[in-house]
GUROMAR-419736 format. One record per residue (C-alpha): chain; x negated, y negated, z; residue in one letter; residue number from 1. Coordinates in steps of 0.2 Angstrom, whole numbers. Example, Ala and Ser with C-alpha at 12.3 -4.5 7.8 and 13.67 -1.06 7.14 Angstrom:
ch;xx;yy;zz;aa;i
A;-62;22;39;A;1
A;-68;5;36;S;2
//
This chain:
ch;xx;yy;zz;aa;i
A;504;-89;-187;M;1
A;490;-102;-186;E;2
A;488;-98;-167;S;3
A;486;-80;-170;S;4
A;473;-83;-183;E;5
A;463;-94;-171;E;6
A;464;-80;-158;D;7
A;456;-68;-170;D;8
A;443;-80;-174;D;9
A;439;-84;-156;F;10
A;440;-69;-144;P;11
A;447;-71;-126;S;12
A;435;-76;-112;I;13
A;444;-68;-98;E;14
A;431;-54;-97;S;15
A;416;-66;-93;I;16
A;410;-65;-75;T;17
A;407;-81;-66;S;18
A;390;-86;-59;Q;19
A;396;-87;-42;S;20
A;403;-70;-42;K;21
A;386;-63;-48;I;22
A;377;-73;-35;D;23
A;388;-66;-21;S;24
A;387;-48;-27;S;25
A;368;-48;-29;Y;26
A;365;-58;-13;Q;27
A;374;-45;-3;S;28
A;365;-31;-11;H;29
A;348;-39;-8;T;30
A;352;-43;11;E;31
A;357;-25;14;K;32
A;341;-19;6;G;33
A;331;-30;17;I;34
A;340;-26;33;R;35
A;337;-8;29;K;36
A;319;-10;26;V;37
A;317;-20;42;C;38
A;326;-6;52;C;39
A;314;7;45;E;40
A;299;-4;49;L;41
A;305;-6;67;L;42
A;307;13;68;D;43
A;290;15;61;L;44
A;283;3;73;K;45
A;290;12;88;D;46
A;284;28;82;A;47
A;266;21;80;V;48
A;267;13;97;E;49
A;272;30;104;N;50
A;258;39;95;L;51
A;245;26;101;C;52
A;252;29;119;G;53
A;251;47;118;N;54
A;233;47;110;M;55
A;227;35;124;Q;56
A;235;46;137;T;57
A;227;62;130;K;58
A;210;53;128;Y;59
A;210;48;146;L;60
A;215;66;151;A;61
A;201;72;140;F;62
A;188;60;148;S;63
A;193;66;165;R;64
A;192;84;160;M;65
A;175;80;153;S;66
A;169;72;169;E;67
A;175;86;179;E;68
A;166;99;168;V;69
A;150;89;170;V;70
A;153;89;189;E;71
A;156;107;189;M;72
A;140;110;179;E;73
A;130;100;192;H;74
A;138;109;206;E;75
A;134;126;198;L;76
A;116;121;196;V;77
A;115;116;214;E;78
A;123;132;220;L;79
A;111;142;209;R;80
A;96;133;216;K;81
A;102;136;233;H;82
A;105;154;230;I;83
A;88;155;223;S;84
A;80;146;238;A;85
A;89;158;250;Q;86
A;83;173;240;G;87
A;65;167;240;I;88
A;67;164;259;L;89
A;74;182;262;V;90
A;60;189;251;Q;91
A;47;180;261;D;92
A;54;186;277;L;93
A;54;204;271;M;94
A;36;202;266;T;95
A;32;196;283;G;96
A;41;210;292;V;97
A;32;223;281;C;98
A;16;215;285;R;99
A;20;215;304;E;100
A;25;233;303;L;101
A;9;238;295;E;102
A;-1;229;308;E;103
A;9;237;322;W;104
A;6;254;314;N;105
A;-12;252;313;S;106
A;-13;246;331;A;107
A;-4;261;337;N;108
A;-17;274;330;G;109
A;-18;285;315;N;110
A;-2;285;306;I;111
A;-5;302;299;G;112
A;-9;311;315;D;113
A;5;303;325;C;114
A;23;307;323;Q;115
A;32;291;316;Q;116
A;48;284;324;D;117
A;63;288;312;P;118
A;69;271;315;Q;119
A;54;263;309;V;120
A;54;274;293;D;121
A;72;269;290;E;122
A;68;251;292;L;123
A;53;252;280;Q;124
A;64;260;267;S;125
A;77;248;269;S;126
A;65;233;267;L;127
A;58;241;251;L;128
A;75;243;244;S;129
A;78;225;248;D;130
A;62;220;239;A;131
A;68;230;224;D;132
A;84;221;224;N;133
A;76;204;225;Q;134
A;65;208;210;E;135
A;81;214;200;A;136
A;90;198;206;I;137
A;75;188;200;F;138
A;75;196;183;L;139
A;94;195;181;E;140
A;92;176;185;N;141
A;79;174;172;I;142
A;90;184;159;D;143
A;104;172;163;V;144
A;93;157;161;L;145
A;87;163;144;L;146
A;104;167;138;A;147
A;110;150;142;E;148
A;94;143;134;H;149
A;89;133;150;K;150
A;71;134;147;V;151
A;65;122;159;E;152
A;73;131;174;E;153
A;67;147;167;A;154
A;49;140;166;V;155
A;50;134;184;E;156
A;56;150;190;A;157
A;42;160;182;L;158
A;29;148;189;E;159
A;36;150;206;A;160
A;36;169;205;E;161
A;18;169;198;E;162
A;13;158;213;K;163
A;21;171;225;N;164
A;14;186;216;F;165
A;-3;181;208;P;166
A;-5;198;202;E;167
A;8;195;189;L;168
A;-4;183;180;K;169
A;-19;194;177;G;170
A;-21;213;173;P;171
A;-17;216;192;G;172
A;-18;233;201;D;173
A;-7;245;191;T;174
A;-9;259;204;S;175
A;8;255;211;S;176
A;22;261;199;M;177
A;34;249;206;E;178
A;22;234;203;L;179
A;18;240;186;S;180
A;36;241;180;S;181
A;40;224;188;Y;182
A;25;216;179;R;183
A;30;223;163;S;184
A;48;217;165;A;185
A;41;200;170;F;186
A;30;198;155;L;187
A;44;203;143;K;188
A;55;189;150;R;189
A;40;177;149;K;190
A;37;182;130;S;191
A;56;180;127;M;192
A;55;162;134;L;193
A;40;158;123;E;194
A;49;164;108;D;195
A;64;152;113;Q;196
A;52;138;115;L;197
A;44;141;98;I;198
A;61;142;90;E;199
A;65;125;98;I;200
A;49;117;91;T;201
A;53;124;73;E;202
A;70;117;72;Q;203
A;72;104;58;P;204
A;82;92;68;L;205
A;73;93;85;V;206
A;71;77;94;S;207
A;54;70;100;I;208
A;60;72;118;L;209
A;65;90;116;E;210
A;49;94;106;L;211
A;38;87;120;K;212
A;48;96;133;K;213
A;45;112;124;A;214
A;27;109;121;L;215
A;25;105;140;S;216
A;34;121;144;A;217
A;22;131;133;L;218
A;7;123;141;I;219
A;14;128;159;K;220
A;15;146;152;L;221
A;-3;146;147;G;222
A;0;144;129;K;223
A;-10;127;126;G;224
A;-18;131;109;P;225
A;-1;138;102;L;226
A;8;122;109;A;227
A;-5;111;100;H;228
A;-3;121;84;Q;229
A;16;119;85;L;230
A;14;100;88;L;231
A;4;98;72;L;232
A;15;109;62;K;233
A;31;100;68;S;234
A;24;82;63;Y;235
A;17;89;47;G;236
A;35;96;42;S;237
A;42;79;47;R;238
A;30;70;36;L;239
A;33;82;22;Q;240
A;52;79;23;K;241
A;49;60;23;S;242
A;38;62;7;I;243
A;51;73;-2;E;244
A;64;60;1;L;245
A;53;46;-5;F;246
A;45;53;-20;L;247
A;60;51;-32;P;248
A;59;32;-30;S;249
A;40;31;-35;C;250
A;45;29;-53;S;251
A;56;14;-49;V;252
A;42;5;-39;Y;253
A;27;12;-48;P;254
A;15;-2;-42;K;255
A;20;-3;-24;T;256
A;24;15;-20;F;257
A;7;18;-13;P;258
A;9;5;1;A;259
A;25;14;7;T;260
A;18;31;5;L;261
A;3;25;15;S;262
A;14;18;29;R;263
A;23;35;30;L;264
A;7;45;31;V;265
A;-3;35;43;F;266
A;12;31;54;S;267
A;14;50;57;I;268
A;-4;52;59;I;269
A;-4;38;72;S;270
A;10;46;82;V;271
A;3;63;81;T;272
A;-14;57;88;T;273
A;-5;48;102;K;274
A;6;62;107;E;275
A;-9;74;106;S;276
A;-19;63;118;G;277
A;-4;61;130;L;278
A;1;80;130;I;279
A;-16;88;129;F;280
A;-28;75;135;G;281
A;-46;72;128;D;282
A;-50;90;126;N;283
A;-63;91;112;P;284
A;-55;107;105;V;285
A;-39;99;102;Y;286
A;-47;83;96;T;287
A;-56;92;83;N;288
A;-40;101;77;R;289
A;-32;84;76;V;290
A;-46;77;65;V;291
A;-45;92;54;Q;292
A;-26;91;52;W;293
A;-28;72;48;V;294
A;-41;75;35;E;295
A;-30;88;26;W;296
A;-15;75;26;E;297
A;-27;62;19;I;298
A;-32;73;5;E;299
A;-13;77;2;Y;300
A;-9;59;2;F;301
A;-23;55;-11;V;302
A;-17;69;-22;R;303
A;1;63;-21;L;304
A;-4;45;-27;V;305
A;-13;52;-42;K;306
A;1;63;-47;E;307
A;14;50;-45;N;308
A;4;35;-51;A;309
A;8;28;-69;P;310
A;-4;32;-83;S;311
A;-21;26;-80;S;312
A;-22;17;-97;E;313
A;-8;5;-92;K;314
A;-12;-12;-84;L;315
A;-1;-10;-69;F;316
A;-10;7;-65;A;317
A;-24;-4;-59;L;318
A;-12;-13;-47;G;319
A;-6;3;-41;T;320
A;-23;9;-37;A;321
A;-28;-7;-29;S;322
A;-12;-7;-18;N;323
A;-17;11;-13;C;324
A;-34;5;-8;V;325
A;-27;-10;2;Q;326
A;-14;-1;11;A;327
A;-23;15;15;S;328
A;-39;6;21;L;329
A;-29;-7;31;T;330
A;-19;7;40;Y;331
A;-35;17;43;S;332
A;-43;2;51;S;333
A;-29;2;64;M;334
A;-32;20;68;L;335
A;-50;17;73;E;336
A;-44;11;91;S;337
A;-37;29;92;Q;338
A;-54;37;88;G;339
A;-50;41;70;L;340
A;-63;34;57;K;341
A;-55;38;40;L;342
A;-62;24;29;S;343
A;-77;34;22;K;344
A;-66;49;19;L;345
A;-53;38;10;L;346
A;-66;29;-1;L;347
A;-74;46;-6;V;348
A;-57;53;-11;L;349
A;-51;37;-20;L;350
A;-67;33;-29;R;351
A;-65;45;-44;P;352
A;-47;39;-46;Y;353
A;-51;21;-45;I;354
A;-66;22;-57;E;355
A;-55;32;-69;E;356
A;-42;18;-69;V;357
A;-55;5;-71;L;358
A;-63;14;-86;E;359
A;-47;16;-95;L;360
A;-41;-1;-91;N;361
A;-56;-9;-98;F;362
A;-57;2;-113;R;363
A;-39;-5;-117;W;364
A;-45;-22;-113;A;365
A;-60;-20;-125;R;366
A;-48;-15;-139;R;367
A;-36;-29;-136;A;368
A;-49;-42;-134;A;369
A;-59;-38;-150;L;370
A;-43;-36;-160;D;371
A;-39;-53;-165;V;372
A;-26;-48;-177;T;373
A;-14;-44;-163;E;374
A;-12;-61;-154;I;375
A;2;-63;-142;N;376
A;9;-80;-145;E;377
A;17;-81;-128;S;378
A;0;-78;-119;S;379
A;-8;-92;-129;L;380
A;4;-105;-122;L;381
A;-2;-101;-104;S;382
A;-8;-117;-96;P;383
A;-22;-108;-87;R;384
A;-32;-107;-104;S;385
A;-25;-119;-116;V;386
A;-33;-135;-109;S;387
A;-51;-130;-108;P;388
A;-52;-120;-124;L;389
A;-40;-129;-136;S;390
A;-53;-143;-137;A;391
A;-63;-132;-149;F;392
A;-49;-129;-161;A;393
A;-54;-133;-179;T;394
A;-44;-140;-193;L;395
A;-48;-125;-204;S;396
A;-44;-110;-193;D;397
A;-37;-107;-175;S;398
A;-42;-88;-174;V;399
A;-58;-93;-164;L;400
A;-48;-102;-150;V;401
A;-34;-89;-150;D;402
A;-47;-75;-147;S;403
A;-55;-85;-133;G;404
A;-38;-88;-125;M;405
A;-33;-69;-127;K;406
A;-50;-64;-119;F;407
A;-47;-75;-104;M;408
A;-29;-69;-102;D;409
A;-34;-51;-102;I;410
A;-48;-54;-89;I;411
A;-36;-64;-78;E;412
A;-22;-50;-80;D;413
A;-35;-37;-74;I;414
A;-41;-48;-59;L;415
A;-23;-52;-54;A;416
A;-21;-33;-51;Q;417
A;-35;-33;-38;L;418
A;-32;-33;-19;T;419
A;-45;-39;-6;P;420
A;-50;-22;-1;M;421
A;-51;-16;-19;A;422
A;-63;-31;-22;V;423
A;-73;-27;-7;L;424
A;-77;-9;-11;H;425
A;-75;-9;-30;F;426
A;-79;-27;-34;G;427
A;-96;-23;-41;A;428
A;-89;-10;-53;N;429
A;-76;-23;-59;V;430
A;-89;-36;-61;L;431
A;-100;-24;-71;T;432
A;-86;-20;-83;R;433
A;-81;-38;-85;I;434
A;-99;-42;-90;S;435
A;-99;-27;-102;Q;436
A;-83;-34;-110;L;437
A;-90;-51;-111;F;438
A;-106;-44;-120;D;439
A;-95;-36;-133;K;440
A;-85;-52;-135;Y;441
A;-102;-61;-138;M;442
A;-107;-47;-151;D;443
A;-91;-51;-160;M;444
A;-94;-70;-160;L;445
A;-112;-66;-167;I;446
A;-104;-57;-181;K;447
A;-94;-73;-185;S;448
A;-110;-83;-187;L;449
A;-119;-83;-204;P;450
A;-134;-73;-208;G;451
A;-138;-55;-205;P;452
A;-139;-48;-188;S;453
A;-155;-40;-181;D;454
A;-145;-31;-167;D;455
A;-142;-13;-172;D;456
A;-129;-11;-159;N;457
A;-117;-22;-168;L;458
A;-113;-10;-182;T;459
A;-97;-4;-174;E;460
A;-91;-22;-176;L;461
A;-93;-24;-195;K;462
A;-75;-21;-198;E;463
A;-69;-33;-185;V;464
A;-74;-49;-193;I;465
A;-58;-60;-194;H;466
A;-67;-77;-193;F;467
A;-82;-84;-201;R;468
A;-90;-100;-194;A;469
A;-98;-108;-209;E;470
A;-100;-126;-205;T;471
A;-110;-134;-191;D;472
A;-95;-140;-182;S;473
A;-87;-122;-183;E;474
A;-103;-115;-176;Q;475
A;-104;-127;-162;L;476
A;-86;-125;-158;A;477
A;-89;-106;-157;L;478
A;-104;-109;-145;L;479
A;-95;-122;-135;G;480
A;-80;-109;-133;L;481
A;-92;-95;-127;A;482
A;-101;-107;-115;F;483
A;-85;-113;-108;T;484
A;-79;-96;-104;I;485
A;-96;-92;-97;L;486
A;-99;-107;-87;D;487
A;-81;-112;-81;E;488
A;-67;-100;-85;L;489
A;-74;-83;-80;L;490
A;-83;-89;-64;P;491
A;-67;-99;-59;L;492
A;-56;-83;-62;A;493
A;-68;-72;-52;V;494
A;-72;-83;-38;I;495
A;-53;-86;-35;K;496
A;-51;-68;-32;V;497
A;-67;-65;-22;W;498
A;-63;-80;-11;C;499
A;-47;-72;-6;L;500
A;-56;-57;-1;T;501
A;-68;-67;9;N;502
A;-54;-75;18;E;503
A;-44;-59;21;S;504
A;-40;-56;39;K;505
A;-42;-37;37;E;506
A;-61;-40;34;L;507
A;-64;-50;51;E;508
A;-72;-35;59;S;509
A;-85;-33;45;E;510
A;-86;-50;38;N;511
A;-105;-52;39;I;512
A;-110;-38;27;V;513
A;-96;-40;14;P;514
A;-101;-59;13;N;515
A;-119;-55;9;A;516
A;-115;-41;-3;S;517
A;-102;-51;-12;I;518
A;-114;-65;-15;T;519
A;-127;-53;-22;A;520
A;-115;-45;-33;E;521
A;-109;-62;-40;L;522
A;-127;-68;-43;K;523
A;-131;-52;-52;E;524
A;-115;-54;-62;W;525
A;-119;-72;-68;K;526
A;-136;-66;-73;R;527
A;-129;-53;-84;S;528
A;-116;-65;-92;L;529
A;-130;-77;-95;Q;530
A;-140;-64;-104;H;531
A;-126;-60;-115;S;532
A;-123;-78;-120;F;533
A;-142;-80;-123;D;534
A;-140;-67;-137;K;535
A;-127;-78;-145;L;536
A;-137;-94;-143;R;537
A;-153;-86;-149;D;538
A;-145;-79;-164;H;539
A;-137;-96;-169;F;540
A;-154;-105;-166;C;541
A;-164;-92;-176;R;542
A;-152;-92;-191;Q;543
A;-152;-111;-190;Y;544
A;-170;-113;-190;V;545
A;-173;-100;-203;L;546
A;-161;-109;-214;T;547
A;-171;-125;-211;F;548
A;-188;-117;-214;I;549
A;-184;-106;-229;Y;550
A;-177;-112;-245;S;551
A;-163;-103;-255;R;552
A;-176;-95;-266;Q;553
A;-185;-87;-250;G;554
A;-200;-99;-250;K;555
A;-207;-106;-234;T;556
A;-205;-125;-233;R;557
A;-215;-126;-217;L;558
A;-232;-118;-223;N;559
A;-250;-121;-220;A;560
A;-253;-130;-237;L;561
A;-247;-147;-230;I;562
A;-262;-146;-218;Y;563
A;-275;-142;-231;L;564
A;-276;-159;-240;S;565
A;-267;-176;-240;G;566
A;-260;-173;-257;E;567
A;-242;-177;-258;G;568
A;-241;-183;-240;V;569
A;-237;-201;-236;D;570
A;-249;-203;-221;L;571
A;-261;-218;-218;Y;572
A;-271;-214;-202;W;573
A;-278;-231;-202;D;574
A;-261;-240;-202;S;575
A;-245;-230;-199;D;576
A;-248;-212;-195;P;577
A;-233;-201;-195;L;578
A;-229;-183;-193;P;579
A;-228;-172;-208;S;580
A;-213;-172;-219;L;581
A;-206;-155;-213;P;582
A;-206;-162;-195;F;583
A;-198;-178;-200;Q;584
A;-185;-168;-208;A;585
A;-183;-158;-192;L;586
A;-181;-174;-183;F;587
A;-167;-179;-195;S;588
A;-159;-162;-194;K;589
A;-158;-163;-175;L;590
A;-151;-180;-176;Q;591
A;-137;-174;-188;Q;592
A;-134;-159;-176;L;593
A;-133;-170;-161;A;594
A;-120;-181;-170;T;595
A;-109;-167;-174;V;596
A;-112;-159;-156;A;597
A;-107;-176;-149;G;598
A;-90;-174;-157;D;599
A;-87;-156;-156;V;600
A;-94;-153;-138;L;601
A;-87;-169;-131;L;602
A;-90;-169;-112;G;603
A;-101;-153;-113;K;604
A;-118;-161;-112;E;605
A;-125;-146;-104;K;606
A;-123;-135;-119;I;607
A;-129;-149;-130;Q;608
A;-145;-149;-121;K;609
A;-146;-130;-121;I;610
A;-144;-129;-140;L;611
A;-156;-143;-144;L;612
A;-169;-137;-133;A;613
A;-168;-119;-139;R;614
A;-168;-125;-157;L;615
A;-185;-135;-154;T;616
A;-192;-119;-145;E;617
A;-187;-108;-159;T;618
A;-196;-119;-172;V;619
A;-213;-119;-162;V;620
A;-210;-100;-158;M;621
A;-209;-96;-176;W;622
A;-224;-107;-180;L;623
A;-234;-98;-167;S;624
A;-229;-80;-172;E;625
A;-230;-83;-191;E;626
A;-246;-74;-196;Q;627
A;-245;-79;-214;E;628
A;-246;-97;-208;F;629
A;-262;-94;-199;W;630
A;-270;-82;-212;D;631
A;-271;-97;-224;V;632
A;-283;-106;-211;F;633
A;-293;-90;-208;E;634
A;-296;-88;-227;D;635
A;-314;-92;-230;E;636
A;-310;-97;-248;S;637
A;-298;-111;-243;V;638
A;-306;-127;-238;P;639
A;-301;-136;-222;L;640
A;-302;-154;-217;K;641
A;-302;-163;-200;P;642
A;-286;-172;-207;L;643
A;-276;-156;-207;G;644
A;-281;-152;-189;L;645
A;-276;-170;-184;Q;646
A;-260;-168;-193;Q;647
A;-255;-151;-185;L;648
A;-259;-158;-168;I;649
A;-249;-173;-171;L;650
A;-234;-163;-177;D;651
A;-235;-152;-161;M;652
A;-235;-168;-150;H;653
A;-221;-175;-160;F;654
A;-211;-160;-157;T;655
A;-214;-161;-138;V;656
A;-210;-179;-138;E;657
A;-193;-176;-147;I;658
A;-187;-165;-133;A;659
A;-193;-177;-120;C;660
A;-185;-192;-129;F;661
A;-168;-183;-131;A;662
A;-167;-178;-113;G;663
A;-170;-160;-114;Y;664
A;-189;-158;-109;P;665
A;-194;-139;-110;S;666
A;-209;-132;-101;R;667
A;-208;-118;-113;H;668
A;-209;-130;-128;V;669
A;-224;-138;-120;H;670
A;-233;-121;-117;Q;671
A;-230;-115;-135;I;672
A;-236;-131;-142;A;673
A;-252;-131;-132;S;674
A;-255;-113;-137;A;675
A;-253;-118;-155;I;676
A;-265;-133;-153;I;677
A;-278;-122;-144;A;678
A;-277;-109;-158;R;679
A;-278;-122;-172;A;680
A;-294;-129;-163;I;681
A;-302;-112;-162;R;682
A;-298;-108;-180;T;683
A;-304;-124;-187;F;684
A;-320;-123;-176;S;685
A;-323;-106;-183;A;686
A;-323;-114;-200;R;687
A;-336;-127;-195;G;688
A;-326;-142;-191;I;689
A;-331;-150;-174;D;690
A;-315;-154;-164;P;691
A;-325;-166;-153;Q;692
A;-329;-178;-168;S;693
A;-313;-175;-178;A;694
A;-300;-177;-164;L;695
A;-296;-193;-155;P;696
A;-290;-192;-136;E;697
A;-274;-183;-132;D;698
A;-266;-200;-126;E;699
A;-268;-206;-144;W;700
A;-258;-191;-151;F;701
A;-244;-194;-137;V;702
A;-243;-213;-141;E;703
A;-243;-210;-159;T;704
A;-229;-197;-158;A;705
A;-219;-209;-148;R;706
A;-222;-223;-159;T;707
A;-217;-212;-174;A;708
A;-200;-208;-166;I;709
A;-197;-226;-163;N;710
A;-201;-230;-181;K;711
A;-191;-216;-188;L;712
A;-176;-222;-177;L;713
A;-177;-241;-181;L;714
A;-183;-239;-199;G;715
A;-199;-250;-196;T;716
A;-211;-237;-204;S;717
A;-215;-249;-219;G;718
A;-206;-237;-231;S;719
A;-188;-231;-234;D;720
A;-187;-215;-224;T;721
A;-172;-209;-233;S;722
A;-182;-210;-250;E;723
A;-196;-201;-241;I;724
A;-184;-187;-236;D;725
A;-177;-186;-253;E;726
A;-194;-185;-261;D;727
A;-199;-172;-248;H;728
A;-183;-162;-253;I;729
A;-187;-163;-271;T;730
A;-205;-158;-269;I;731
A;-202;-143;-257;H;732
A;-187;-135;-266;D;733
A;-173;-144;-257;E;734
A;-181;-143;-240;M;735
A;-167;-150;-230;V;736
A;-151;-141;-234;S;737
A;-134;-150;-233;G;738
A;-123;-148;-218;S;739
A;-104;-151;-216;D;740
A;-107;-169;-212;E;741
A;-115;-182;-223;T;742
A;-133;-184;-219;A;743
A;-136;-200;-210;S;744
A;-151;-211;-213;S;745
A;-166;-210;-200;L;746
A;-165;-229;-198;S;747
A;-146;-228;-193;S;748
A;-143;-236;-176;I;749
A;-127;-226;-175;E;750
A;-138;-210;-177;S;751
A;-150;-217;-164;F;752
A;-136;-219;-151;K;753
A;-129;-202;-155;S;754
A;-145;-193;-153;F;755
A;-150;-203;-138;A;756
A;-133;-199;-130;S;757
A;-140;-182;-126;A;758
A;-152;-190;-113;N;759
A;-142;-186;-98;M;760
A;-157;-184;-86;G;761
A;-168;-169;-83;E;762
A;-160;-152;-86;L;763
A;-154;-143;-71;D;764
A;-168;-130;-72;S;765
A;-183;-133;-85;P;766
A;-186;-115;-86;V;767
A;-168;-111;-89;Y;768
A;-171;-109;-108;F;769
A;-187;-99;-106;N;770
A;-188;-82;-113;D;771
A;-192;-68;-101;P;772
A;-210;-68;-107;E;773
A;-212;-86;-103;G;774
//
């Protein structure tokens, strides 16, 4: 009982298949399958080998048959030529026999009176019938050649027939019905051949060789003008198809597609011109037709460029136009060796397009450069502009430097689009527009300076003031930035592009005139830039001097009252004569400005000299032109003293010596000061003061002015100059206004060094600062 229970709990294992049996069973099935597949592959291999063998055999048989067909064609052609030659020989023989019979008949008397031999009549009729048969055979031969489109053989046969029968060419003698009918049939076949040749030339896939053969055949048939017309038409259609295939890719390569299009157009023009010369020679009629066709194709090319170019307002539209000018003029110069001079035509056609693109690009550049609210931060990190302009960044605001960097980025982006040919022919236009853009930028900077503007043309910029330069350092930074753009960045960017033009190999044939014209353009451009900067400089100097001269209440600090008496003026002519207090304050003001300029315009000694010289000029110019100042001296009720004349002359010499001492001697300052002295002498003389007795020698004024400068700098005048300056400020309604820097004492050695640091030798050009009137 226990065993049976165990059997129920554990079922029998007799039904379990051993692993060895499984392996043997599946192994046998796998081997059978592999063997079957191998047999099938072997059968397939045999079938493939048989197929290859059959194909090779059939191919060899086909090759032999093709060779035999070609040989048969050659034999048929030779046989046809032989038959044609024999026919021509028989025809010549018949013609000679007829001619001999006619001569024989004429030698035997009047044919009409004599009875003719019946045998002779029979012979003549047989010969005429043979001639008719020859004509029929010839026409049938031509029909066969036309049916088989063997135009070359047909042309040769027609040429030979016309040589044998010259009357077939012209109107001929149509009195003979037989000749007239034969000529009509001949001309009909000739017209059919011409139609076949025209059809060949008009085929879209005709090869160049077949085209030339067809055109040569037409020329042999006396259809030269038609052949030339078909030549131009064929190459024109080839160009049209190439352009149609290319145009869809213009939008993919908007900047460079004019170069590819130029290559397509001018290569077809070159090939057409060469083939015309080879086939038709130097016939002026055909040459003029080629020129007319080329001009039409050039106009079509320019129209295609305009239609497929990007919008003219986009920056790379200028690159597209420049590439078009570069490629087209380069290819046209290559065609000059073939007698085609297309440069002038190209420039006439391209000029309106280029000028439109330049106008719209610089209109965009003007909006972008003057809108400082949209500054691209990535462009401000450009290494080409950061280094020179970042030196003028102030702690209070970076909008000024950012605008300068943006301005230069825009200019350089525009210049980067130009090619050497575009610079050569449109460089003057580009330079003019750059100078106009720079002028607008200077106007914007002028609006950033304090004080009302006297330029009515700046009204459009009233809403674009995003930065106000209030302190001396900010104003000097603004001027330094403008001068750096004028003197360094703009010339460097432009000359870099213009030098590439000068070195371009494409200009070797005309390098003399372009060099001279480019030099003249650059000189005129620099003068225009300088004029724009002078507006900014003069505005700064005028406002700076007016702030110095006029108090906040609008009263004049520099007036004629200081020259009417010695009251309130600390002058001892017998001991230590000094300039009047306003001019001492001017000296102090220039010292302070020189100190600030030395820090803000570090390394920019040229602009420091320019500003200090122009400030000095502005002071004496104001004094020369201020009529209220001179009206006081001319007033009979106001008493004048020699001391006032001496003081005024000393002040003028003092002003001239300030400029000489600081290293910016100006001929204009000297001229204006001399004019003021001469006018003062005339005015005082008219009031009864003798200048001969009242005035010492000129050398005394010069030495006294120099001594006064040294005294003011070294503080050895015998009085505290700072107290004098403070008293003067109190008496004359705060004559010297405060600046962003603490006013330094006139006796400060540090101030002396900073002021004298401007002494870097004579200016490059003493008349550089002169007004146009000077």
